[in-house]
N, C-alpha and C positions, 0 to 999 in steps of 0.2 A: 975864715974864722966865723963860726956859727954861734950866735948868742941865744937863739930860741930853739926849743925842741920842735921837731917836725910832727905836727898833729894831723897831717893830711892822710897818712896811711890808715887803712881800714883793718879792723880785726879780722883775721882769717876764719874765726870760729863763729861767724854770724849765722843765724837761722831765721826763717820767716816767723813772724809773731804768732801765726796760727799754730805752728809746730811747737813753739815754746809753751803756748797756752795749753795745748793738748797734753804735753808732757807734765806740766804743772798739775793738771787735773788728775792724771794717772798717779803721779807721785803721792798726792795727798788723798787719794781714793775718793775724789769728789765727782768723777766723771758721771756716774750713775745719777747722782742727785742733780747735777747740772742738766743732763738730758731730760730728766723727769720734769724739771722746771720749764725747759724749752717746750716739751709736749703740752703742758698746761697753757703756757703763754701763746702758743700758736694753734690752739684749738679751733678758733674761728677760721684761720687760714686753711686748716686741714679739712674741716667739715662744712664750711660755708656759713653764710649769715643766718640762714633759716634755722639750722640746728643749733648754732651758737646762741641765737636769741632765745631759744627755748631751753637752754642749759642753765639750770639754777645752781648747780654745785659741781665742782670738779676737783678731785684730789687723788693722790697716789699713796698707796700703802703696800709695802711688801711686793713691789712691782706689779700691783693690780691697779688699774685705772678705774676709779669709781666716777660714774657720770650720772648726775641727778637731773632728770628732765621734767618739764612741766607739761609736755604733750604726750599722751598715750600713743597716738599714731606714730609719732617720730620715734618713740621708744621701741615700738614693735618693729618699725622699719630698720632701726639700728641693730636690734637683736637678730633679725634675719640676715643682715649684712655684716655680722661681727667679723668674719674672716677678711672681708674687704677693708674694714676699718683698721684691723690689725696690720694688714699688708701696707696700708698708707703710712701708719706709724713706723713700721719696720723699715720701709723704704727711705723715709725722711730722717729718722733718728738712729737707725741701726737695730739689728735684730737683738732681742733680749732686753731692750729698754723697758718695754711693757710686755708682760707675759700673759695677762688676762684682762678682759674688759668686764665690768659689772655695771649694768644699767639699772637705775633705780627710778 
């Protein structure tokens, strides 16, 4: 005679949290905005402390990353290495997250 329901069995339809979160972002069409915010928040990690300390503004509009810099030398260096910066962003966040870089 069993008085209590057996709660020890697991649901067979479980998924890892990462997969559920990705599906949620896709469903509500928030994945692009989420990735854009991740690019901005990890700018120092991507570019290093020297570039990050000379970055005065950073925003994304229409898949274009606008980077405002206080150093002309670093700006010129980044302009010459634009494809390398794009490759870093594409590798870390997926192709198409950022389509163009604008240095100011």
